[in-house]
C-alpha positions as CSV (number, residue, x, y, z in Angstrom):
1,M,140.8,-14.6,245.3
2,E,139.0,-11.4,245.2
3,Q,139.5,-11.0,241.8
4,Q,138.0,-14.5,240.8
5,N,135.1,-13.6,242.6
6,T,134.5,-10.7,240.8
7,N,135.0,-12.6,237.3
8,Q,132.5,-15.1,238.5
9,D,130.0,-12.4,239.7
10,T,130.5,-10.6,236.4
11,I,129.8,-14.2,234.5
12,S,127.0,-14.8,236.8
13,D,125.3,-11.5,235.6
14,I,126.1,-11.9,231.9
15,K,124.3,-15.1,232.3
16,G,121.5,-13.4,234.0
17,I,121.2,-11.1,231.5
18,L,121.2,-13.6,228.6
19,R,118.7,-15.6,230.0
20,Y,116.4,-12.5,230.6
21,V,117.3,-11.5,226.8
22,K,116.3,-15.0,225.6
23,F,112.8,-14.9,227.7
24,L,112.3,-11.7,225.9
25,A,113.1,-13.1,222.6
26,V,110.8,-16.0,223.2
27,L,108.2,-13.5,224.3
28,C,108.3,-11.7,221.2
29,I,108.2,-14.6,219.1
30,I,104.7,-15.6,220.9
31,L,103.4,-12.3,220.5
32,L,104.2,-12.0,217.2
33,I,102.5,-15.7,216.4
34,V,99.7,-15.5,218.9
35,V,98.6,-11.9,218.5
36,P,98.1,-12.2,214.6
37,I,95.9,-15.4,215.2
38,L,93.8,-13.6,217.9
39,L,93.3,-10.5,215.5
40,H,92.4,-12.9,212.7
41,V,89.9,-14.9,214.8
42,N,88.3,-11.6,216.4
43,A,88.5,-10.2,212.9
44,G,86.3,-13.1,211.7
45,R,84.0,-13.6,214.8
46,L,83.0,-10.2,215.7
47,P,81.4,-9.1,212.8
48,S,79.6,-12.6,212.7
49,E,78.5,-11.9,216.1
50,E,77.4,-8.2,215.0
51,N,75.6,-9.7,212.2
52,E,73.9,-12.6,214.4
53,E,72.7,-9.7,216.9
54,K,71.6,-7.8,213.6
55,N,69.7,-10.6,212.1
56,S,68.0,-11.4,215.5
57,T,67.1,-7.8,215.9
58,A,65.7,-7.9,212.3
59,E,64.1,-11.4,212.7
60,T,62.2,-10.0,215.9
61,A,61.9,-6.3,215.3
62,I,61.9,-5.3,211.8
63,L,59.2,-7.3,209.8
64,T,56.5,-8.2,212.0
65,D,52.6,-8.4,211.3
66,N,52.1,-5.1,212.5
67,F,54.8,-3.4,210.7
68,Q,54.2,0.3,210.5
69,I,55.1,2.2,207.5
70,P,57.2,5.0,208.7
71,P,55.8,8.5,207.9
72,F,56.9,10.1,204.9
73,D,59.0,13.1,205.2
74,D,57.9,16.4,203.6
75,T,61.2,16.5,201.4
76,E,62.0,15.5,197.7
77,E,62.8,12.0,198.9
78,G,59.7,11.5,201.2
79,R,57.7,12.5,198.8
80,M,59.1,10.4,196.0
81,A,58.7,7.3,198.3
82,E,55.1,8.3,199.2
83,Y,54.5,8.2,195.2
84,G,56.3,5.1,195.4
85,Y,54.0,3.7,197.6
86,R,50.7,5.1,195.9
87,L,52.1,3.4,192.7
88,I,52.6,-0.1,194.6
89,T,49.0,0.3,196.2
90,E,47.1,2.0,193.5
91,T,49.2,0.7,190.4
92,Y,45.9,0.2,188.2
93,A,44.6,4.3,188.8
94,L,48.4,5.4,188.0
95,I,50.0,3.2,185.2
96,G,47.3,0.7,184.4
97,P,45.3,0.2,181.0
98,G,43.9,3.4,180.0
99,T,46.3,6.0,181.8
100,A,48.8,7.9,179.9
101,L,51.6,5.3,180.8
102,A,49.5,2.1,180.6
103,T,52.7,0.0,181.7
104,T,50.4,-2.6,183.5
105,G,48.2,-5.1,180.8
106,N,45.9,-5.7,183.8
107,R,44.2,-3.9,186.5
108,L,45.9,-5.5,189.7
109,A,48.0,-3.7,192.0
110,C,51.4,-4.6,192.9
111,S,49.9,-5.1,196.4
112,S,47.7,-7.6,195.2
113,C,50.2,-9.9,195.9
114,H,52.9,-8.1,198.1
115,L,50.1,-7.7,200.4
116,E,49.9,-4.6,202.8
117,G,52.2,-2.5,200.6
118,G,54.7,-5.0,200.5
119,T,55.0,-5.1,204.4
120,K,53.4,-8.3,205.3
121,P,55.6,-11.0,206.3
122,Y,55.7,-14.2,203.9
123,A,53.7,-12.1,201.2
124,A,57.0,-11.5,199.4
125,P,57.6,-8.4,201.2
126,Y,59.9,-5.5,200.1
127,V,61.3,-5.0,203.4
128,G,64.9,-5.5,203.2
129,L,65.3,-6.1,199.5
130,S,67.2,-2.8,198.8
131,G,70.0,-4.5,201.1
132,I,70.2,-7.8,199.0
133,F,70.0,-6.4,195.5
134,P,71.8,-7.2,193.1
135,M,70.9,-10.8,193.2
136,Y,71.4,-14.0,190.9
137,S,68.2,-14.9,189.0
138,G,68.1,-18.3,187.2
139,R,65.3,-17.1,184.8
140,E,67.9,-14.8,183.4
141,D,71.0,-16.9,184.4
142,R,72.6,-14.0,185.6
143,V,72.9,-11.0,188.4
144,G,70.1,-8.5,188.0
145,S,69.2,-5.3,189.7
146,L,66.1,-4.7,191.9
147,E,64.9,-2.5,189.0
148,E,65.2,-5.5,186.7
149,R,63.4,-7.7,189.2
150,I,60.3,-4.9,189.5
151,N,60.1,-5.0,185.5
152,G,59.9,-8.7,185.7
153,C,56.9,-8.2,187.9
154,F,55.4,-5.5,185.3
155,E,55.9,-8.0,182.4
156,R,54.6,-11.1,183.9
157,S,52.5,-10.6,187.2
158,M,51.0,-7.4,185.6
159,N,51.0,-8.5,182.3
160,G,52.5,-5.5,180.8
161,K,55.7,-4.0,179.8
162,A,59.1,-2.9,181.6
163,I,59.7,0.8,181.9
164,D,62.8,2.8,182.1
165,V,64.8,2.0,185.1
166,N,65.3,5.8,185.3
167,S,61.9,6.9,185.2
168,K,60.1,8.9,187.9
169,E,58.1,5.6,188.4
170,M,60.7,3.4,188.9
171,R,62.8,6.0,191.3
172,A,59.8,6.4,193.2
173,M,59.1,2.7,193.8
174,M,63.0,2.6,194.8
175,S,62.6,5.2,197.0
176,Y,59.7,3.6,198.8
177,I,61.6,0.1,198.8
178,K,64.6,1.7,200.7
179,H,62.2,4.0,203.0
180,I,60.4,0.7,204.5
181,S,63.8,-0.9,204.5
182,K,65.8,1.7,206.8
183,D,66.4,-0.6,209.7
184,A,67.0,-3.8,207.6
185,P,70.8,-5.2,207.5
186,V,72.7,-4.8,204.4
187,G,73.7,-7.9,202.6
188,N,71.4,-10.4,204.7
189,R,68.2,-11.7,204.3
190,I,65.6,-11.2,207.2
191,K,63.1,-13.5,208.5
192,G,59.7,-12.9,206.8
193,Q,60.9,-12.3,203.1
194,G,59.8,-15.0,200.5
195,F,57.2,-17.3,201.3
196,V,56.5,-19.9,204.3
197,D,58.1,-23.1,204.4
198,F,56.2,-25.8,202.4
199,V,56.3,-29.4,201.8
200,A,55.1,-30.7,198.5
201,P,52.9,-33.6,198.8
202,D,54.7,-36.6,196.8
203,R,51.8,-37.2,194.7
204,P,50.2,-35.1,191.6
205,A,48.0,-32.3,192.8
206,D,44.2,-33.3,193.0
207,I,42.4,-30.5,190.9
208,E,38.9,-31.8,192.0
209,K,40.0,-31.6,195.5
210,G,41.1,-28.1,195.1
211,A,38.1,-26.8,193.4
212,L,36.3,-28.2,196.6
213,V,38.8,-25.8,198.7
214,Y,38.5,-23.1,196.2
215,K,34.6,-23.5,196.9
216,N,35.1,-23.5,200.6
217,T,37.7,-21.1,201.1
218,C,38.2,-18.7,198.2
219,L,35.0,-18.1,196.3
220,S,33.5,-15.8,198.6
221,C,36.5,-13.1,197.9
222,H,37.4,-14.2,194.3
223,G,34.3,-15.2,192.7
224,A,33.0,-18.6,191.2
225,N,34.6,-17.8,188.0
226,G,38.1,-16.6,189.8
227,E,36.7,-13.0,188.5
228,G,37.4,-11.4,191.8
229,I,35.4,-8.3,193.4
230,K,35.7,-5.1,191.5
231,G,36.6,-1.8,193.3
232,I,33.7,0.6,193.8
233,A,33.9,4.5,194.2
234,G,36.1,5.2,197.3
235,N,37.3,2.0,197.8
236,R,40.1,1.1,194.9
237,E,37.6,2.2,191.9
238,G,39.0,1.0,188.7
239,G,41.1,-2.0,190.5
240,Y,39.8,-4.5,192.5
241,I,39.1,-5.2,196.3
242,Y,39.9,-8.8,195.7
243,P,42.0,-9.8,192.5
244,P,40.8,-12.1,190.0
245,L,42.7,-15.3,189.7
246,W,42.0,-16.5,186.3
247,G,40.9,-14.8,183.0
248,D,42.3,-11.8,180.9
249,D,42.8,-9.6,183.9
250,T,45.2,-11.2,185.9
251,Y,48.8,-12.6,185.9
252,N,50.1,-14.5,182.9
253,D,51.5,-17.9,182.4
254,G,55.1,-16.8,182.7
255,A,54.5,-15.3,186.0
256,G,55.8,-17.0,189.5
257,M,52.2,-17.2,190.5
258,A,51.6,-19.6,187.6
259,R,54.0,-22.0,189.3
260,L,52.3,-24.4,191.6
261,I,54.9,-24.5,194.4
262,T,55.2,-20.7,194.5
263,A,51.4,-20.5,194.4
264,A,50.9,-22.9,197.0
265,R,53.5,-21.0,199.3
266,F,51.9,-17.8,198.8
267,I,48.4,-19.2,199.6
268,K,49.5,-21.3,202.9
269,G,50.7,-18.4,204.3
270,N,48.5,-15.7,203.5
271,M,44.8,-16.9,202.7
272,P,41.8,-16.9,203.3
273,Y,42.7,-13.0,203.5
274,G,43.7,-12.2,207.1
275,V,45.6,-15.5,207.8
276,T,49.3,-15.2,209.4
277,H,52.0,-17.5,208.6
278,D,52.2,-18.5,212.3
279,A,48.7,-20.0,212.1
280,P,47.8,-21.2,208.6
281,Q,44.2,-22.1,208.0
282,L,45.3,-24.5,205.0
283,S,47.5,-27.7,205.3
284,D,50.3,-28.1,202.7
285,E,48.0,-30.7,200.5
286,E,45.1,-28.2,200.6
287,A,47.4,-25.1,199.3
288,Y,49.0,-27.6,196.9
289,D,45.5,-28.8,195.4
290,V,44.0,-25.4,195.2
291,A,46.8,-23.7,193.7
292,A,46.8,-26.3,190.9
293,Y,43.3,-25.7,190.6
294,I,43.7,-21.9,190.2
295,N,46.2,-22.5,187.6
296,S,44.3,-25.2,185.7
297,H,42.2,-22.0,184.3
298,N,43.2,-19.9,181.4
299,R,45.1,-16.6,181.6
300,P,47.0,-14.4,179.6
301,E,50.2,-15.9,177.8
302,K,53.6,-14.4,178.2
303,A,55.6,-14.1,174.8
304,N,59.0,-15.4,174.5
305,K,58.9,-17.9,177.4
306,E,61.3,-20.3,175.6
307,L,64.1,-17.7,176.2
308,D,63.7,-18.2,180.1
309,Y,66.3,-19.9,182.2
310,P,69.0,-19.9,179.6
311,N,70.7,-22.7,181.8
312,L,67.8,-25.2,181.8
313,A,69.6,-27.0,184.9
314,K,68.6,-23.7,186.6
315,K,64.7,-24.4,185.6
316,P,62.6,-25.0,188.6
317,K,60.9,-28.1,188.7
318,D,57.2,-26.6,188.9
319,C,57.9,-24.5,185.9
320,P,54.8,-25.2,183.8
321,Y,56.3,-24.5,180.5
322,P,59.1,-25.8,178.4
323,P,61.8,-26.3,177.3
324,Y,63.2,-28.5,179.8
325,N,66.6,-30.7,180.4
326,D,65.0,-33.8,181.5
327,N,62.3,-36.3,179.8
328,I,59.6,-35.4,182.5
329,P,56.4,-34.8,180.9
330,Q,55.0,-31.1,180.7
331,E,52.0,-32.1,183.0
332,Q,54.3,-33.4,185.6
333,H,56.1,-30.1,185.7
334,K,52.7,-28.6,186.2
335,I,50.9,-30.5,188.9
336,G,53.7,-32.8,190.2
337,P,54.5,-35.0,191.7
338,F,58.0,-33.2,191.8
339,N,60.1,-36.3,193.0
340,F,62.7,-35.9,190.3
C-alpha cells in the first residue's frame, strides 16, 4: 500500500512537471509571437511620433515671421555662409551684369523673390531646403540636386546662366542654406516652405481688374510701367529697392513667376510688401487678376523652353508656353480657367 501511494505521488509530480513544462512552452510561443509584433509596432510608431514632435517643433519654432539668421562663426565655414548670404541679398553687385562673373542677366537679387534673405515664411524660403533635396522636378522629369535647382533660378528668374556646382559661389550659397537650416528636420518639409494656399477662381483671370489692383496696391513700389525703384548710394546701389515686374530687367518667361498660379500664390502671401501669410491684404481673386496683369507684359524670353517637361503629363496647367498634351488653347493655360 505504501509503495502504491509512493507511485501515485510520483505520477502526480510528473504530471505537475509536465503541466509546468507545457505552460512554459506556451509562454515561450506567446513571447516569440507577441514580442516581435510589439517591436515592429514600436519601430514603426516611435520614429513617427519623434517625427511628429520634430515637425511640430519645426512648424512652431523654426520658420517664423521673425526668424533670426544665426550669427556667422569666425571660421572658414562661417565665412563661406556669410558670403552666401551676400550673394543672395547682393546678387546684382557680386555676380550681376558688368561684374567679373556676370552670372545673372538682370539686376535683381535672389532675395527679390526669396524675401528677407530666404527666411520669410511662404515666400519660397530656403530654410529647410538642404534637408529635402535631392527632389523630383517635373520640369526636368528627374530627381535633381539643390545646386541644380539654384542654377535653374539663375537661368530663369535671374535671366542668366548656370554656374559650376563646385564653384566658390555655389558652395557659399549651399553653406548659407545649411546655416539657416540647422534646426530643420531632415527628410520632412516644414511649415512655411513654398507659398500660401490658394484657390484659383473658376474663370479666366480679368486683366483689366488686375490693372486696377496693380494701380491701387503695387504701383507705388513697382512703378507705373513695372520698372521698380532703383537702388541708390547706401541702399542697394546697382540693384533695386523694389524690383521691376516686367521689361528687360526682370525674370524671363520660363521662370516660375511667369506662371499665373505661382505668381498669385506669392503675391497673396507677401504683397504689398510687409504683408504676412496669416493676414493677407489681397483675396484669391485679386491676387489671381493682378498676377495675370503683371505677366501679360513683355519680358525676356527663355531659350529652349520646348525642352521643358519631357513628360508632358507633368506639365502644370498654368505653364504659359507649349507644347501641351491636351487640346486646351495656350491662352487658357496662361489665364485660366484651370478647370481641366
